[in-house]
Residue, then its C-alpha position, 0 to 999 in steps of 0.5 A: m404332782k408328787e409321785e406316790i411312794r411305793y413299797c416292796i416286801p423283801l423276804p428276809h433270809l431268802k435268796t436265789n442260788d446265785g445270791s439274789k434277794q427275793y421279794l414277795s410277788h403277785n401274779k394271776g392271783s398267786w403270791f410267791a417269792s421271786r428276784w426283782d422283776d419289772r414284769l411282776r407285781q412287786a411294788w404297792k402304794e401304801k393304800h394297797l398294802k392292806y391286800i398283802p398277807e398280814e405276816y409279810r407287811k412288817y417287811a415293807v420298805e420303800v422301793k427306792e431302797v431296793q438293791k436290784 
């Protein structure tokens, strides 16, 4: 069975103090920016992208492209 593609939202021009890229993250009903963290919801199937705030959807990339 083929695994469904997952997408993440890297936030352009937004990095941590140590230079790590930040991603749109979701936890307990809140959206926020965070470095890649497997404990947070930072990846979505295509059918779930509609729940991401519209202004961020254009930045969606496949998770396999993420450089952690």
